N, CA and C of each residue as an Amber inpcrd file, in Angstrom:
protein
   618
  61.5110000 -32.2360000 105.2990000  60.4560000 -31.7830000 104.3910000
  60.2050000 -32.8570000 103.3330000  58.9380000 -33.1510000 103.0850000
  58.5890000 -34.1810000 102.1120000  58.8360000 -33.6820000 100.7010000
  59.3170000 -34.5710000  99.8390000  59.5330000 -34.2450000  98.4450000
  58.3030000 -34.6240000  97.6330000  57.8930000 -33.7570000  96.7230000
  56.7330000 -34.0110000  95.8760000  57.2080000 -34.1730000  94.4480000
  56.8610000 -35.2830000  93.8480000  57.2660000 -35.5510000  92.4730000
  56.0390000 -35.5070000  91.5760000  56.1390000 -34.7640000  90.4900000
  55.0260000 -34.6340000  89.5530000  55.4120000 -35.2780000  88.2370000
  54.5650000 -36.1380000  87.7260000  54.8120000 -36.7950000  86.4530000
  53.6850000 -36.4700000  85.4930000  53.9990000 -36.2090000  84.2550000
  53.0140000 -35.7970000  83.2630000  52.4880000 -36.9880000  82.4730000
  52.2120000 -38.0990000  83.1610000  51.6760000 -39.2810000  82.4850000
  50.1760000 -39.1580000  82.3070000  49.6800000 -39.5580000  81.1540000
  48.2490000 -39.5040000  80.8830000  47.5450000 -40.6880000  81.5330000
  46.2560000 -40.4850000  81.8840000  45.4780000 -41.5800000  82.4550000
  45.3580000 -42.7540000  81.4980000  45.4550000 -42.4730000  80.2170000
  45.3440000 -43.5490000  79.2310000  46.4810000 -44.5570000  79.3550000
  47.5690000 -44.1590000  80.0190000  48.6990000 -45.0660000  80.1960000
  48.4920000 -46.0440000  81.3480000  47.4630000 -45.8030000  82.1790000
  47.1930000 -46.6840000  83.3050000  46.3680000 -47.8730000  82.8240000
  46.9000000 -49.0640000  82.9830000  46.2120000 -50.2490000  82.4800000
  45.3930000 -50.9610000  83.5390000  45.8110000 -50.8790000  84.8080000
  45.1190000 -51.5790000  85.8920000  45.0470000 -50.6670000  87.1070000
  43.8370000 -50.5260000  87.6660000  43.6670000 -49.7580000  88.8850000
  43.8280000 -50.6650000  90.0980000  44.3820000 -50.1570000  91.1860000
  44.4280000 -50.9610000  92.4160000  43.0300000 -51.3720000  92.8440000
  42.9080000 -52.5490000  93.4150000  41.5930000 -53.0980000  93.7770000
  40.8470000 -52.2270000  94.7690000  41.5740000 -51.4610000  95.5760000
  40.9340000 -50.6560000  96.6170000  40.2600000 -49.4090000  96.0670000
  40.5370000 -49.0340000  94.8080000  39.9610000 -47.8180000  94.2430000
  38.5750000 -48.1160000  93.6950000  37.5300000 -47.4250000  94.1880000
  36.1870000 -47.6590000  93.6700000  36.0350000 -47.1330000  92.2560000
  35.3270000 -47.8650000  91.4180000  35.1480000 -47.4720000  90.0230000
  33.7040000 -47.1510000  89.6630000  32.7630000 -47.5610000  90.4960000
  31.3480000 -47.3760000  90.1870000  30.7940000 -48.4110000  89.2350000
  31.6210000 -49.3870000  88.8650000  31.1800000 -50.4140000  87.9240000
  30.1770000 -51.3530000  88.5780000  29.2170000 -51.8190000  87.7640000
  28.2080000 -52.7640000  88.2440000  28.6190000 -54.1840000  87.9110000
  28.4940000 -55.0640000  88.8980000  28.7640000 -56.4820000  88.6960000
  27.4780000 -57.2640000  88.9330000  27.0090000 -57.9640000  87.9180000
  25.7910000 -58.7590000  88.0670000  26.0460000 -59.9280000  89.0060000
  25.2200000 -60.0220000  90.0400000  25.3520000 -61.0830000  91.0350000
  24.3080000 -62.1750000  90.8270000  23.0600000 -61.7650000  90.6230000
  21.9710000 -62.7510000  90.5550000  20.7820000 -62.1730000  89.7900000
  20.1300000 -62.9930000  88.9910000  18.9130000 -62.6130000  88.2730000
  17.8260000 -63.6290000  88.5760000  16.6410000 -63.1410000  88.9730000
  15.5120000 -64.0160000  89.2820000  14.3000000 -63.5350000  88.4960000
  13.6490000 -64.4360000  87.7890000  12.4410000 -64.1180000  87.0330000
  11.2320000 -64.7410000  87.7200000  10.2260000 -63.9200000  87.9680000
   9.0160000 -64.3900000  88.6460000   8.1480000 -65.2170000  87.7000000
   7.4310000 -66.1530000  88.2740000   6.4300000 -66.9210000  87.5430000
   5.3160000 -67.2500000  88.5250000   4.3360000 -66.3390000  88.6080000
   3.2680000 -66.4530000  89.6110000   3.8670000 -66.6680000  90.9930000
   4.8330000 -65.8250000  91.3600000   5.5940000 -65.9760000  92.5970000
   4.9950000 -65.1320000  93.7110000   4.8520000 -65.7250000  94.8880000
   4.3530000 -64.9780000  96.0420000   5.3400000 -63.8980000  96.4540000
   6.6320000 -64.1760000  96.2850000   7.6700000 -63.2080000  96.6150000
   8.9470000 -63.5990000  95.8990000   9.9090000 -62.6750000  95.8680000
  11.2480000 -62.9420000  95.3620000  12.2230000 -62.5440000  96.4550000
  13.0890000 -63.4800000  96.8400000  14.0150000 -63.2460000  97.9380000
  15.4660000 -63.3360000  97.4600000  16.2900000 -62.4500000  98.0060000
  17.7330000 -62.4980000  97.8110000  18.3570000 -62.6390000  99.1980000
  18.9240000 -63.8150000  99.4850000  19.4660000 -64.1160000 100.8070000
  20.9670000 -64.3650000 100.6770000  21.7480000 -63.6420000 101.4270000
  23.1930000 -63.7650000 101.3470000  23.6520000 -65.2160000 101.5250000
  24.5070000 -65.6720000 100.6030000  25.0400000 -67.0220000 100.6880000
  24.1570000 -68.0900000 100.1050000  22.9670000 -67.7140000  99.6060000
  22.0430000 -68.6840000  99.0230000  22.0360000 -68.5490000  97.5050000
  22.3070000 -69.6270000  96.8130000  22.2810000 -69.6610000  95.3420000
  23.1370000 -68.5580000  94.7250000  24.3020000 -68.3340000  95.2920000
  25.2400000 -67.3740000  94.7280000  24.9670000 -65.9190000  95.0580000
  24.0060000 -65.6490000  95.9130000  23.6870000 -64.2670000  96.2800000
  24.7610000 -63.7090000  97.2190000  25.2090000 -62.4900000  96.9470000
  26.1700000 -61.7860000  97.8080000  25.5080000 -60.5280000  98.3370000
  25.3120000 -60.4600000  99.6290000  24.8190000 -59.2480000 100.3080000
  25.6460000 -59.0870000 101.5800000  26.8860000 -58.6610000 101.4020000
  27.7890000 -58.5340000 102.5470000  28.7130000 -57.3430000 102.3090000
  29.9110000 -57.3720000 102.8280000  30.8210000 -56.2470000 102.6740000
  31.6240000 -56.2630000 101.3940000  31.3160000 -57.1800000 100.4790000
  32.0600000 -57.2560000  99.2210000  31.9150000 -55.9780000  98.4050000
  30.7300000 -55.3700000  98.4270000  30.4550000 -54.1580000  97.6600000
  29.9730000 -53.0530000  98.5980000  30.2390000 -51.8040000  98.2010000
  29.8250000 -50.6650000  99.0310000  28.3230000 -50.4420000  98.9770000
  27.7180000 -50.7780000  97.8440000  26.2580000 -50.6920000  97.7380000
  25.7730000 -51.7430000  96.7540000  24.4650000 -51.9820000  96.8020000
  23.8380000 -52.9880000  95.9530000  22.6380000 -52.3670000  95.2400000
  22.4740000 -52.7270000  93.9600000  21.3720000 -52.2120000  93.1510000
  20.5030000 -53.3670000  92.6820000  19.2000000 -53.2570000  92.9380000
  18.2160000 -54.1850000  92.3920000  17.5320000 -53.4970000  91.2110000
  17.5670000 -54.1390000  90.0740000  16.9420000 -53.6160000  88.8610000
  15.6660000 -54.3970000  88.5790000  14.5580000 -53.6740000  88.3250000
  13.2550000 -54.2990000  88.0760000  12.8810000 -54.1170000  86.6060000
  12.4970000 -55.2050000  85.9540000  12.0730000 -55.1430000  84.5550000
  10.7510000 -55.8870000  84.3910000   9.7510000 -55.1870000  83.8560000
   8.4510000 -55.7890000  83.5150000   7.8010000 -56.5130000  84.6930000
   7.7880000 -55.8500000  85.8530000   7.1370000 -56.4310000  87.0250000
   5.6150000 -56.3000000  86.8480000   4.9690000 -57.4450000  86.6680000
   3.5370000 -57.4790000  86.3520000   2.7860000 -58.2240000  87.4430000
   1.8130000 -57.5600000  88.0970000   1.0790000 -58.2170000  89.1830000
  -0.0440000 -59.1070000  88.6630000  -0.3570000 -60.1330000  89.4290000
  -1.5050000 -60.9810000  89.0930000  -2.8120000 -60.3080000  89.4740000
  -2.7600000 -59.3880000  90.4520000  -3.9450000 -58.7040000  90.9750000
  -3.8800000 -57.2270000  90.5920000  -5.0120000 -56.6690000  90.2060000
  -5.0410000 -55.2680000  89.7830000  -4.9160000 -54.3180000  90.9730000
  -4.2610000 -53.1830000  90.7400000  -4.2190000 -52.0910000  91.7100000
  -3.5440000 -52.5070000  93.0170000  -2.3310000 -53.0650000  92.9000000
  -1.5710000 -53.4720000  94.0840000  -0.2090000 -52.7770000  94.0790000
   0.4220000 -52.7530000  95.2500000   1.6930000 -52.0610000  95.4100000
   2.8630000 -53.0490000  95.3740000   3.9090000 -52.6740000  94.6690000
   5.1490000 -53.4440000  94.6640000   5.9780000 -52.9630000  95.8510000
   6.4190000 -53.8910000  96.7200000   7.0050000 -53.5220000  98.0070000
   8.2800000 -54.3220000  98.2880000   9.0280000 -53.8560000  99.3060000
  10.2000000 -54.6160000  99.7390000  10.3810000 -54.4830000 101.2410000
  11.1540000 -55.4170000 101.7990000  11.5570000 -55.3420000 103.1880000
  12.9270000 -55.9930000 103.3390000  13.5510000 -55.7640000 104.4800000
  14.9060000 -56.2590000 104.7510000  14.9100000 -57.1750000 105.9620000
  15.9610000 -57.9980000 106.0290000  16.1050000 -58.9480000 107.1270000
  17.5260000 -58.8940000 107.6720000  17.6540000 -59.0720000 108.9880000
  18.9710000 -59.1710000 109.6200000  19.2530000 -60.5830000 110.1170000
  18.3320000 -61.5150000 109.8210000  18.5020000 -62.8970000 110.2850000
  18.3310000 -63.9000000 109.1420000  18.8930000 -63.5280000 107.9890000
  18.9300000 -64.4210000 106.8160000  17.5460000 -64.8490000 106.3480000
  16.5850000 -63.9560000 106.4540000  15.2560000 -64.2170000 105.9110000
  14.2860000 -64.8960000 106.8380000  14.6850000 -65.1480000 108.0860000
  13.7230000 -65.7190000 109.0330000  12.6040000 -64.7220000 109.3140000
  12.9490000 -63.4310000 109.3650000  11.9730000 -62.3560000 109.5590000
  12.3520000 -61.1710000 108.6690000  11.3580000 -60.6120000 108.0170000
  11.5500000 -59.3890000 107.2410000  10.8180000 -58.2720000 107.9770000
  11.5170000 -57.6360000 108.9000000  10.8470000 -56.6930000 109.7960000
  11.7850000 -55.5850000 110.2880000  12.7030000 -55.1480000 109.4270000
  13.6120000 -54.0690000 109.8190000  12.8130000 -52.7710000 109.9910000
  13.0400000 -52.0700000 111.0930000  12.3850000 -50.7860000 111.3520000
  12.9010000 -49.7450000 110.3570000  11.9710000 -49.0010000 109.7530000
  12.3290000 -48.0560000 108.6950000  11.6800000 -46.6900000 108.9310000
  12.3910000 -45.6530000 108.4890000  11.8130000 -44.3200000 108.3420000
  12.0350000 -43.9000000 106.8980000  10.9640000 -43.5220000 106.2050000
  11.0430000 -43.3130000 104.7610000  10.2640000 -42.0780000 104.3250000
  10.5170000 -41.6680000 103.0980000   9.7950000 -40.5480000 102.5010000
   9.5160000 -40.8800000 101.0420000   8.3680000 -40.4400000 100.5180000
   7.9740000 -40.7830000  99.1490000   7.3050000 -39.5980000  98.4650000
   7.5090000 -39.4910000  97.1500000   6.7010000 -38.5540000  96.3720000
   6.4780000 -39.1000000  94.9750000   5.4890000 -38.5340000  94.3020000
   5.0020000 -39.1190000  93.0510000   4.7260000 -38.0250000  92.0220000
   5.0740000 -38.3130000  90.7730000   4.6270000 -37.5110000  89.6250000
   3.7240000 -38.4090000  88.7850000   2.6220000 -37.8580000  88.2920000
   1.6880000 -38.6910000  87.5380000   1.0470000 -37.8950000  86.4080000
   0.5530000 -38.6250000  85.3960000  -0.0940000 -37.9990000  84.2400000
  -1.0610000 -38.9990000  83.6350000  -2.3110000 -38.6090000  83.5160000
  -3.3560000 -39.4750000  82.9750000  -3.2250000 -39.5460000  81.4460000
  -3.5150000 -40.7210000  80.8770000  -3.3900000 -40.9210000  79.4370000
  -4.1820000 -39.9080000  78.6210000  -5.3820000 -39.5510000  79.0700000
  -6.2120000 -38.6120000  78.3020000  -5.9110000 -37.1500000  78.6350000
  -4.8450000 -36.9090000  79.4200000  -4.3730000 -35.5670000  79.7660000
  -5.3410000 -34.8150000  80.6840000  -6.2710000 -35.5390000  81.3270000
  -7.2560000 -34.8900000  82.1880000  -6.6960000 -34.5450000  83.5580000
  -5.5960000 -35.1590000  83.9460000  -5.0320000 -34.8870000  85.2700000
  -3.5250000 -35.1550000  85.2480000  -2.8210000 -34.3620000  86.0420000
  -1.3740000 -34.5400000  86.2030000  -0.9750000 -33.8480000  87.4990000
   0.1520000 -34.2460000  88.0650000   0.5640000 -33.5920000  89.2990000
   1.8790000 -34.1280000  89.8350000   2.3460000 -33.4500000  90.8880000
   3.5440000 -33.8450000  91.6170000   3.2460000 -33.6070000  93.0840000
   3.3800000 -34.6470000  93.9340000   2.9600000 -34.4810000  95.3250000
   3.6870000 -35.4340000  96.2650000   3.7770000 -35.0060000  97.5100000
   4.3060000 -35.8620000  98.5640000   3.2400000 -36.8810000  98.9400000
   3.6570000 -38.1300000  99.1610000   2.7170000 -39.2180000  99.4320000
   2.7910000 -39.6220000 100.9050000   2.1160000 -38.8580000 101.7480000
   2.1540000 -39.1110000 103.1910000   1.6930000 -40.5180000 103.5420000
   0.6690000 -40.9990000 102.8470000   0.0840000 -42.2940000 103.1880000
   0.9930000 -43.4680000 102.8320000   2.0480000 -43.2180000 102.0520000
   2.9000000 -44.3100000 101.5940000   4.2600000 -44.3490000 102.3000000
   4.5270000 -43.3710000 103.1790000   5.7970000 -43.4010000 103.8920000
   5.6520000 -44.1650000 105.2090000   6.7770000 -44.3730000 105.8680000
   6.8090000 -45.1160000 107.1300000   7.5960000 -44.3080000 108.1470000
   7.0980000 -44.2110000 109.3680000   7.7910000 -43.5270000 110.4530000
   8.0790000 -44.5400000 111.5570000   9.2760000 -45.0840000 111.5510000
   9.7020000 -46.0620000 112.5490000   8.7550000 -47.2620000 112.6100000
   8.4890000 -47.8250000 111.4420000   7.6300000 -48.9980000 111.3620000
   8.3410000 -50.1390000 110.6700000   7.7840000 -51.3260000 110.7890000
   8.4010000 -52.5220000 110.2070000   7.6570000 -53.0430000 108.9840000
   6.6150000 -52.3160000 108.5440000   5.8500000 -52.7550000 107.3810000
   6.7240000 -52.8020000 106.1340000   6.2530000 -53.5080000 105.1200000
   6.8980000 -53.4830000 103.8090000   6.7630000 -52.0830000 103.2170000
   7.8480000 -51.5800000 102.6250000   7.8380000 -50.2530000 102.0320000
   7.3880000 -50.3250000 100.5710000   6.4170000 -49.4830000 100.2130000
   5.9990000 -49.3900000  98.8220000   7.1110000 -48.7400000  97.9980000
   7.4390000 -49.3600000  96.8720000   8.3720000 -48.7300000  95.9400000
   7.7510000 -48.5250000  94.5640000   6.5370000 -49.0340000  94.3730000
   5.7540000 -48.7100000  93.1780000   4.2780000 -48.9170000  93.5170000
   3.4770000 -47.8490000  93.5270000   2.0990000 -47.9600000  94.0040000
   1.1000000 -48.2850000  92.8970000   0.0640000 -49.0170000  93.2840000
  -1.1440000 -49.1990000  92.4680000  -0.8460000 -49.6120000  91.0310000
  -0.0350000 -50.6510000  90.8770000   0.3050000 -51.1270000  89.5330000
  -0.8980000 -51.8500000  88.9330000  -1.1950000 -51.5570000  87.6740000
  -2.3130000 -52.2070000  87.0090000  -1.9520000 -53.5920000  86.5220000
  -2.9770000 -54.4480000  86.3650000  -2.7450000 -55.8240000  85.9390000
  -3.2130000 -56.0950000  84.5090000  -3.5840000 -55.0300000  83.7560000
  -3.8930000 -55.2380000  82.3410000  -2.6950000 -55.9060000  81.6650000
  -2.9280000 -56.5790000  80.5560000  -1.8620000 -57.3440000  79.9000000
  -0.6420000 -56.5060000  79.5570000  -0.8540000 -55.2090000  79.2820000
   0.2730000 -54.3620000  78.8750000   0.8050000 -53.4950000  80.0180000
   0.3210000 -53.6860000  81.2360000   0.7380000 -52.8400000  82.3630000
   1.8090000 -53.5460000  83.2030000   2.7730000 -52.7420000  83.6740000
   3.8760000 -53.3100000  84.4490000   4.6490000 -52.1730000  85.1040000
   5.7010000 -52.5440000  85.8500000   6.5360000 -51.5620000  86.5430000
   8.0060000 -51.8470000  86.2560000   8.8140000 -50.7840000  86.1850000
  10.2530000 -50.9190000  86.0210000  10.9440000 -49.9420000  86.9620000
  12.2370000 -50.1510000  87.2110000  12.9640000 -49.1930000  88.0480000
  14.1150000 -49.8410000  88.7790000  14.4890000 -49.2280000  89.9070000
  15.6160000 -49.7510000  90.6790000  15.4670000 -49.4070000  92.1500000
  16.1990000 -50.1530000  92.9670000  16.3550000 -49.8920000  94.3940000
  17.8350000 -50.0370000  94.7140000  18.4300000 -49.0330000  95.3680000
  19.8370000 -49.1020000  95.7560000  19.9480000 -49.0240000  97.2750000
  20.7010000 -49.9680000  97.8590000  20.9150000 -50.0220000  99.3020000
  22.4050000 -49.8720000  99.5960000  22.7070000 -49.1870000 100.7080000
  24.0820000 -48.8190000 101.0200000  24.5340000 -49.4240000 102.3530000
  25.8190000 -49.8010000 102.4130000  26.4900000 -50.2160000 103.6530000
  25.7130000 -51.2990000 104.4010000  25.2670000 -52.3060000 103.6760000
  24.4260000 -53.3360000 104.2940000  25.1480000 -54.1030000 105.3920000
  26.4570000 -54.2530000 105.2800000  27.1880000 -55.0570000 106.2650000
  27.6860000 -54.2410000 107.4540000  27.4360000 -52.9370000 107.4520000
  27.9440000 -52.0810000 108.5290000  27.3240000 -52.4420000 109.8730000
  28.1580000 -52.4770000 110.8940000  27.6770000 -52.6430000 112.2630000
  27.6870000 -51.3210000 113.0200000  27.8470000 -50.2240000 112.2750000
  27.9050000 -48.8830000 112.8630000  26.7600000 -48.0010000 112.3980000
  26.4390000 -48.0700000 111.0910000  25.5060000 -47.1160000 110.4980000
  24.1560000 -47.7470000 110.1450000  23.1470000 -46.8740000 110.0510000
  21.8530000 -47.3120000 109.5370000  21.9750000 -47.6360000 108.0550000
  20.9450000 -48.2680000 107.4740000  21.0210000 -48.7860000 106.1120000
  20.1640000 -47.9300000 105.1660000  20.8000000 -46.9430000 104.5450000
  20.0790000 -46.0340000 103.6470000  19.7230000 -46.7170000 102.3300000
  18.6400000 -46.2360000 101.7200000  18.2540000 -46.7270000 100.4020000
  17.5270000 -45.6360000  99.6300000  17.5990000 -45.7380000  98.3100000
  16.8510000 -44.8620000  97.4060000  16.2480000 -45.7210000  96.3050000
  15.0760000 -45.3290000  95.8210000  14.4090000 -46.0870000  94.7750000
  13.6710000 -45.1380000  93.8440000  13.6320000 -45.5220000  92.5740000
  12.8120000 -44.7930000  91.6050000  12.1930000 -45.8170000  90.6570000
  10.8890000 -45.7130000  90.4590000  10.1930000 -46.6390000  89.5730000
   9.2540000 -45.8820000  88.6420000   9.0120000 -46.4930000  87.4920000
   8.0330000 -45.9970000  86.5280000   7.0320000 -47.1120000  86.2760000
   5.7480000 -46.7530000  86.2120000   4.7590000 -47.8230000  86.0660000
   3.5260000 -47.3670000  85.3070000   2.7940000 -48.3800000  84.8170000
   1.4440000 -48.1780000  84.2790000   0.4880000 -48.3420000  85.4480000
   0.0280000 -47.2350000  85.9590000  -0.8180000 -47.1990000  87.1500000
  -2.2140000 -47.6900000  86.8230000  -2.8310000 -48.3870000  87.7860000
  -4.2410000 -48.7250000  87.6530000  -5.0290000 -47.4450000  87.3820000
  -5.8370000 -47.4350000  86.3280000  -6.5780000 -46.2310000  85.9600000
  -5.9180000 -45.4600000  84.8430000  -4.9300000 -46.0820000  84.1790000
  -4.2910000 -45.5230000  82.9850000  -3.5170000 -44.2360000  83.2440000
  -2.7480000 -44.2320000  84.3220000  -1.8100000 -43.1580000  84.6180000
  -0.3870000 -43.6220000  84.3310000   0.4490000 -42.7020000  83.8760000
   1.8930000 -42.9030000  83.9310000   2.3640000 -42.3610000  85.2720000
   3.1440000 -43.1710000  86.0040000   3.5620000 -42.7980000  87.3590000
   5.0770000 -42.8750000  87.4830000   5.6520000 -41.8370000  88.0640000
   7.0740000 -41.7860000  88.4020000   7.1420000 -41.6630000  89.9240000
   7.6400000 -42.7180000  90.6020000   7.5490000 -42.8070000  92.0540000
   8.9370000 -42.8400000  92.6770000   9.1450000 -41.9690000  93.6610000
  10.4410000 -41.8530000  94.3470000  10.2940000 -42.2590000  95.8130000
  11.2350000 -43.0470000  96.2810000  11.2620000 -43.4720000  97.6800000
  12.6820000 -43.3690000  98.2120000  12.8310000 -42.9080000  99.4340000
  14.1400000 -42.8940000 100.0880000  13.9290000 -43.0740000 101.5790000
  14.9730000 -43.5060000 102.2600000  14.8620000 -43.6860000 103.7020000
  16.0000000 -44.5160000 104.2320000  15.7990000 -45.0630000 105.4100000
  16.8240000 -45.9100000 105.9940000  16.1920000 -46.9840000 106.8740000
  16.8620000 -48.1510000 106.8780000  16.5440000 -49.1660000 107.8580000
  17.2540000 -48.7860000 109.1370000  16.4930000 -48.5960000 110.1950000
  17.0710000 -48.0760000 111.4430000  17.6360000 -49.2250000 112.2830000
  18.6990000 -49.8040000 111.7500000  19.3840000 -50.8900000 112.4470000
  20.8770000 -50.7800000 112.1890000  21.6670000 -51.1070000 113.1940000
  23.1110000 -51.1870000 113.0070000  23.5560000 -52.6370000 112.8220000
  22.6110000 -53.5460000 112.7840000  22.9240000 -54.9420000 112.4470000
  23.0760000 -55.0740000 110.9360000  23.8800000 -56.0150000 110.5040000
  24.0530000 -56.2360000 109.0700000  22.7580000 -56.7470000 108.4470000
  22.3670000 -56.1590000 107.3130000  21.2230000 -56.6570000 106.5440000
  21.7490000 -57.7130000 105.5790000  21.1790000 -58.9240000 105.6310000
  21.6910000 -60.0160000 104.8080000  20.6270000 -60.6910000 103.9460000
  19.4510000 -60.0780000 103.8470000  18.4120000 -60.6070000 102.9670000
  17.4140000 -59.5010000 102.6230000  16.8820000 -59.5750000 101.3940000
  15.8960000 -58.6000000 100.9180000  14.7970000 -59.3690000 100.2020000
  13.5540000 -59.0070000 100.5040000  12.4030000 -59.6660000  99.8680000
  11.5360000 -58.6360000  99.1570000  11.0240000 -59.0240000  97.9800000
  10.0880000 -58.2130000  97.2020000   8.7760000 -58.9760000  97.0690000
   7.6660000 -58.2540000  97.1960000   6.3560000 -58.8780000  97.0100000
   5.3170000 -57.8000000  96.7210000   4.1750000 -58.2380000  96.2070000
   3.0410000 -57.3430000  96.0140000   2.2600000 -57.2190000  97.3250000
   1.5540000 -56.1170000  97.4760000   0.7610000 -55.9310000  98.6940000
  -0.3820000 -56.9350000  98.7750000  -0.7580000 -57.5040000  97.6350000
  -1.7640000 -58.5650000  97.5920000  -1.5530000 -59.3630000  96.3130000
  -1.6750000 -60.6680000  96.3990000  -1.5140000 -61.5000000  95.2130000
  -0.0620000 -61.7110000  94.8230000   0.1240000 -62.4270000  93.7250000
   1.4560000 -62.8250000  93.2860000   2.0970000 -61.8200000  92.3440000
   3.4130000 -61.9890000  92.1900000   4.1260000 -61.3350000  91.0840000
   3.9710000 -62.2790000  89.8930000   3.1470000 -61.8870000  88.9340000
   2.8180000 -62.7700000  87.8170000   4.0220000 -62.9880000  86.9060000
   4.7860000 -61.9190000  86.6740000   5.9090000 -61.9860000  85.7420000
   6.8750000 -60.8550000  86.0740000   8.0640000 -60.9190000  85.4840000
   9.0400000 -59.8610000  85.6690000  10.3650000 -60.3840000  86.2190000
  11.4160000 -59.6050000  86.0080000  12.7600000 -60.0180000  86.3980000
  13.3790000 -58.9890000  87.3370000  14.0040000 -59.4810000  88.3960000
  14.7750000 -58.6390000  89.3200000  16.2310000 -59.0890000  89.2480000
  17.1220000 -58.1350000  88.9750000  18.5520000 -58.4230000  88.9220000
  19.2570000 -57.6910000  90.0490000  20.1880000 -58.3840000  90.6820000
  20.9870000 -57.8240000  91.7630000  22.4010000 -57.5430000  91.2630000
  22.8550000 -56.2980000  91.4560000  24.2030000 -55.8890000  91.0630000
  24.9650000 -55.3830000  92.2900000  26.2630000 -55.6350000  92.3090000
  27.1310000 -55.0180000  93.2840000  27.8280000 -53.8230000  92.6530000
  28.0020000 -52.7450000  93.4230000  28.6490000 -51.5290000  92.9270000
  30.0490000 -51.4470000  93.5120000  31.0640000 -51.4450000  92.6690000
  32.4510000 -51.3740000  93.1280000  32.8330000 -49.9240000  93.4430000
């Protein structure tokens, strides 16, 4: 029969956790600031980027993403060949909450036209961002188990933006890349025109 020993030590007495225990802490890996950029890419092993089995999930944080062209969508795609092709097959779902500045319209709805059903297109993660000087988008995208050779690659995203037409928009996206190959690169771009300004930071989640 196994013996069970109970000790009344407080957690405050623990100074170091074993490396194998997940903590949920974020580790900054890479920060890229756009300057009239056609796209922003994070490729594993390039310029210090880590997108492998080092972390259980990865978070991209978006700050002040401002398009050069009015009324365009902020999008992303994944690659399994180090950025040679961004064409991972995806199934996704999206919904939106919105409110017009003058209070004339507001709502919450599923966005059928913005989801993907087993397609390779870039996924919208912030729709119809305005290009006025004070308009921009912020938010995050989290991807899970990118290095797995067994499971599909789930992701969730939430963004807030100044929508073309003076709406406040709260946009939710979730889905999975339907591949069991390791994803080793992620690209962000507008549906048309450049990313005029804004910063994307990549974090690893322990």
